[in-house]
C-alpha positions as CSV (number, residue, x, y, z in Angstrom):
1,M,206.5,-53.9,122.3
2,T,209.3,-54.9,124.6
3,G,212.7,-53.1,124.8
4,L,214.4,-56.1,123.1
5,S,211.9,-56.2,120.2
6,R,212.3,-52.4,119.7
7,L,216.1,-52.8,119.7
8,L,215.9,-55.5,117.0
9,T,214.0,-53.1,114.7
10,R,216.5,-50.2,115.0
11,P,218.6,-49.5,111.8
12,D,221.8,-49.1,113.8
13,F,221.3,-52.5,115.5
14,R,220.6,-54.2,112.2
15,A,223.7,-52.6,110.7
16,H,226.1,-53.0,113.6
17,P,224.6,-55.2,116.5
18,V,227.7,-55.3,118.8
19,R,228.4,-51.5,118.5
20,S,224.7,-50.7,118.9
21,V,224.5,-52.7,122.2
22,W,227.8,-51.2,123.4
23,R,226.6,-47.7,122.8
24,R,223.4,-48.3,124.8
25,V,225.3,-49.7,127.7
26,W,227.8,-46.9,127.7
27,W,225.0,-44.3,127.5
28,R,223.6,-45.6,130.8
29,V,227.0,-46.0,132.5
30,R,228.1,-42.5,131.4
31,W,225.2,-40.8,133.2
32,R,226.0,-42.7,136.4
33,L,229.5,-41.2,136.3
34,T,228.5,-37.6,135.5
35,R,225.5,-35.3,135.0
36,R,227.4,-33.0,132.7
37,P,225.7,-32.6,129.3
38,F,226.9,-34.9,126.6
39,L,228.6,-33.2,123.6
40,T,227.9,-34.7,120.2
41,T,227.7,-33.6,116.5
42,L,224.6,-33.2,114.5
43,G,224.1,-34.4,110.9
44,N,225.1,-30.9,109.6
45,G,228.4,-30.9,111.5
46,L,227.3,-28.5,114.2
47,C,228.1,-29.4,117.8
48,I,225.3,-29.8,120.4
49,A,225.4,-30.4,124.2
50,V,222.5,-32.6,125.3
51,P,221.1,-33.7,128.7
52,R,220.1,-37.2,129.6
53,S,216.8,-37.5,127.7
54,S,214.9,-39.9,125.5
55,S,215.3,-37.5,122.5
56,A,219.1,-37.2,123.0
57,A,219.8,-40.9,123.3
58,P,219.3,-41.6,119.6
59,L,221.9,-38.9,118.8
60,F,224.5,-41.0,120.6
61,Y,223.2,-44.4,119.4
62,C,223.0,-43.5,115.7
63,G,224.6,-40.1,115.2
64,G,223.2,-37.3,113.1
65,W,219.7,-36.6,114.1
66,S,217.2,-37.9,116.8
67,E,214.5,-38.2,114.1
68,P,216.2,-38.4,110.7
69,E,213.0,-38.2,108.6
70,E,211.9,-34.9,110.3
71,A,215.4,-33.5,109.9
72,A,215.5,-34.5,106.3
73,F,212.2,-32.8,105.7
74,L,213.3,-29.6,107.4
75,E,216.6,-29.6,105.5
76,R,214.7,-29.7,102.3
77,V,212.1,-27.1,103.2
78,V,214.0,-24.4,105.2
79,Q,215.8,-22.0,102.8
80,P,218.1,-19.0,103.3
81,G,216.1,-16.0,104.4
82,H,213.2,-17.9,105.8
83,V,211.8,-17.2,109.2
84,V,211.3,-20.3,111.3
85,F,209.4,-20.8,114.6
86,D,210.7,-23.7,116.7
87,V,208.0,-24.3,119.3
88,G,209.2,-26.7,122.0
89,A,212.8,-26.2,120.9
90,H,214.3,-28.3,123.8
91,V,218.0,-27.8,123.6
92,G,218.1,-26.7,120.0
93,E,218.5,-29.6,117.6
94,Y,216.2,-28.2,115.0
95,T,217.0,-24.6,115.9
96,L,220.6,-25.3,114.9
97,L,219.5,-27.1,111.8
98,A,217.4,-24.1,110.6
99,A,219.9,-21.5,111.6
100,A,222.7,-23.3,109.8
101,R,220.6,-23.0,106.7
102,K,220.7,-19.2,107.0
103,A,217.1,-18.9,108.3
104,T,216.1,-16.5,111.1
105,V,214.9,-18.6,114.0
106,H,212.6,-17.9,116.9
107,A,213.1,-20.7,119.4
108,F,210.5,-21.1,122.2
109,E,211.4,-23.2,125.3
110,P,209.9,-22.7,128.7
111,N,212.1,-25.2,130.7
112,P,214.9,-23.0,132.3
113,A,217.4,-25.8,132.1
114,N,216.7,-26.6,128.5
115,A,216.7,-22.9,127.6
116,A,220.1,-22.4,129.2
117,L,221.5,-25.3,127.1
118,L,219.7,-23.9,124.0
119,R,221.4,-20.6,124.4
120,A,224.8,-22.3,125.0
121,N,224.4,-24.4,121.9
122,V,223.5,-21.3,119.8
123,A,226.6,-19.5,121.2
124,A,228.9,-22.4,120.7
125,N,228.1,-22.5,117.0
126,A,228.3,-18.7,116.7
127,L,224.8,-18.4,115.3
128,A,223.7,-14.8,115.4
129,N,220.3,-15.4,113.6
130,V,218.5,-17.1,116.6
131,T,216.2,-15.4,119.2
132,V,215.5,-17.6,122.2
133,H,212.1,-17.0,123.9
134,E,212.2,-18.6,127.4
135,C,208.4,-19.1,127.5
136,A,205.7,-21.6,126.7
137,V,203.4,-21.2,123.8
138,S,199.6,-21.5,124.3
139,D,196.3,-20.0,123.4
140,R,196.5,-17.1,125.9
141,E,199.0,-14.8,127.5
142,C,199.4,-15.8,131.1
143,Q,201.6,-17.2,133.9
144,A,201.3,-20.9,133.3
145,R,202.0,-24.0,135.4
146,F,204.8,-26.1,133.8
147,L,205.9,-29.6,134.7
148,A,209.6,-30.2,134.3
149,H,210.4,-33.9,134.0
150,R,213.6,-35.6,135.0
151,D,213.7,-36.6,131.3
152,P,213.7,-33.0,129.9
153,S,212.1,-34.0,126.6
154,L,208.9,-35.1,128.4
155,S,208.4,-31.7,130.2
156,A,205.1,-30.1,129.3
157,L,202.5,-27.6,130.4
158,W,200.5,-28.7,133.5
159,T,197.1,-30.4,132.9
160,E,194.7,-31.8,135.5
161,R,194.9,-35.2,133.6
162,Q,198.7,-35.4,134.2
163,T,200.1,-37.1,137.3
164,N,202.9,-35.1,139.0
165,A,205.0,-38.2,139.6
166,G,208.5,-37.5,138.3
167,Y,207.8,-33.8,137.7
168,T,208.8,-30.5,139.3
169,E,206.2,-27.8,138.9
170,L,207.4,-24.4,137.7
171,A,205.7,-21.1,137.0
172,V,206.5,-20.0,133.4
173,R,205.3,-17.2,131.1
174,A,203.0,-18.3,128.2
175,I,202.4,-16.4,125.0
176,R,200.5,-16.7,121.8
177,L,202.4,-17.1,118.5
178,D,200.1,-14.4,117.1
179,S,201.7,-11.9,119.5
180,V,205.2,-12.5,118.1
181,T,206.2,-9.8,115.6
182,A,207.9,-11.2,112.5
183,P,207.8,-9.8,108.9
184,R,207.2,-13.3,107.5
185,I,206.8,-16.8,108.9
186,D,207.8,-19.7,106.6
187,V,208.0,-22.8,108.8
188,I,206.7,-23.6,112.2
189,K,207.8,-26.8,114.0
190,I,205.7,-27.8,117.0
191,D,206.6,-30.5,119.6
192,V,204.9,-29.7,122.9
193,E,204.0,-33.1,124.3
194,G,200.3,-32.9,123.7
195,A,199.6,-29.2,123.9
196,E,199.6,-28.7,120.1
197,L,196.0,-27.7,119.9
198,A,196.5,-24.8,122.3
199,V,199.5,-23.6,120.3
200,L,197.4,-23.6,117.1
201,R,194.5,-21.8,118.7
202,G,197.0,-19.1,119.7
203,A,198.2,-18.8,116.1
204,K,194.8,-18.3,114.3
205,A,195.9,-15.1,112.6
206,I,199.1,-16.7,111.3
207,L,197.2,-19.8,110.1
208,A,194.6,-17.5,108.3
209,R,197.3,-15.9,106.1
210,P,196.9,-16.2,102.4
211,T,198.2,-19.3,100.6
212,D,201.3,-17.6,99.3
213,S,202.4,-16.4,102.8
214,A,201.0,-19.1,105.1
215,P,203.7,-21.1,106.8
216,V,204.2,-24.8,106.5
217,L,203.8,-26.7,109.7
218,V,205.7,-29.7,111.1
219,F,204.1,-31.1,114.2
220,E,203.8,-34.2,116.4
221,F,200.5,-36.0,116.1
222,A,200.3,-38.1,119.3
223,P,196.7,-39.1,120.4
224,G,197.9,-40.3,123.8
225,N,199.6,-37.0,124.6
226,Y,196.6,-35.0,123.2
227,A,194.3,-36.9,125.6
228,R,196.1,-35.6,128.6
229,F,195.0,-32.1,127.5
230,G,191.4,-33.2,126.9
231,C,191.9,-32.9,123.1
232,A,190.6,-35.4,120.6
233,P,193.1,-36.0,117.6
234,H,190.5,-34.9,115.0
235,E,190.3,-31.5,116.7
236,V,193.9,-30.6,115.6
237,L,193.3,-31.7,112.1
238,K,189.9,-30.0,111.9
239,L,191.4,-26.7,113.0
240,L,194.1,-26.8,110.3
241,I,191.8,-28.0,107.6
242,G,189.4,-25.2,108.5
243,H,192.2,-22.7,107.7
244,G,192.8,-24.3,104.3
245,Y,195.7,-26.6,105.2
246,R,196.3,-30.0,103.7
247,I,197.7,-32.6,106.1
248,A,200.3,-35.2,105.1
249,R,203.0,-37.5,106.4
250,L,206.6,-36.4,105.9
251,D,206.8,-38.4,102.7
252,G,203.9,-36.5,101.2
253,T,201.3,-39.2,101.7
254,P,197.9,-37.6,102.6
255,F,196.9,-38.1,106.2
256,D,193.1,-38.3,106.7
257,S,192.8,-41.3,109.0
258,W,194.9,-43.2,111.4
259,P,195.0,-46.7,112.9
260,A,193.8,-47.1,116.5
261,E,197.2,-48.4,117.5
262,L,199.0,-45.3,116.3
263,T,200.9,-43.7,119.2
264,M,202.8,-40.9,117.4
265,V,203.7,-39.7,113.9
266,N,205.2,-36.5,112.6
267,L,203.0,-34.7,110.2
268,T,203.1,-31.6,107.9
269,A,200.5,-29.1,107.1
270,S,200.7,-26.8,104.1
271,K,198.4,-24.6,101.9
272,R,200.6,-25.0,98.9
273,P,202.8,-27.8,97.5
274,I,206.0,-28.3,99.6
275,S,208.1,-28.0,96.4
276,S,207.0,-24.4,95.9
277,L,208.3,-23.5,99.4
278,C,211.6,-25.2,98.6
279,A,212.0,-23.1,95.5
280,S,211.1,-19.8,97.0
């Protein structure tokens, strides 16, 4: 799909074509004038400073959230007193969402530049219920190779199937989620550019928890990204199903097959009805 055809499908373009085009032009011009992070407002009213990235651009184009459906799901599920793990927190969009809902948040972000902005965004909103872990999450504890992209939202753990073009290699600490001490874990959001299977393999004790204490997961299902890590899409689903999870789209539609042309979709995994988590 070309850039023009994608633009024509955007809700903000259909609603306000001229304003939509102007915002996209200004977004590009703005970054030629300065590299300072762009300050904007999230859908819950909190402020957030974002770098030039493909995930930040929609915040400027449309306002509110970069992925409104995922944000709406998390706003419905995350409740006061919950413990939320934000794996691949970037600069904190969903960390701020969960913390504003009075949840305790553990945010995991290995990119030093992103982690610095994440901490600044937490401090700017005076959120005391967030712990930032400047580390990657994987299936083992180690020093890992990390590729920082010029578009920060595309940064990811190193893989031999990934070209180094456009990336700067860094050494980062990697941990397993099973090693993080938390009295309870209610929600885990995972967006790690293809390394989702490694994250899940490092959380087997968490995933094995009984139905009434097992966390609900929100994760990116991206076959192309998975392939860079030598992972077949069914491996992610098989691991979760093997632990008793049911996989669904954000709207609750069961997800047991996908079209060959699917590039990315956000999914949920839960051992119990989502409504029961909302009411807890």
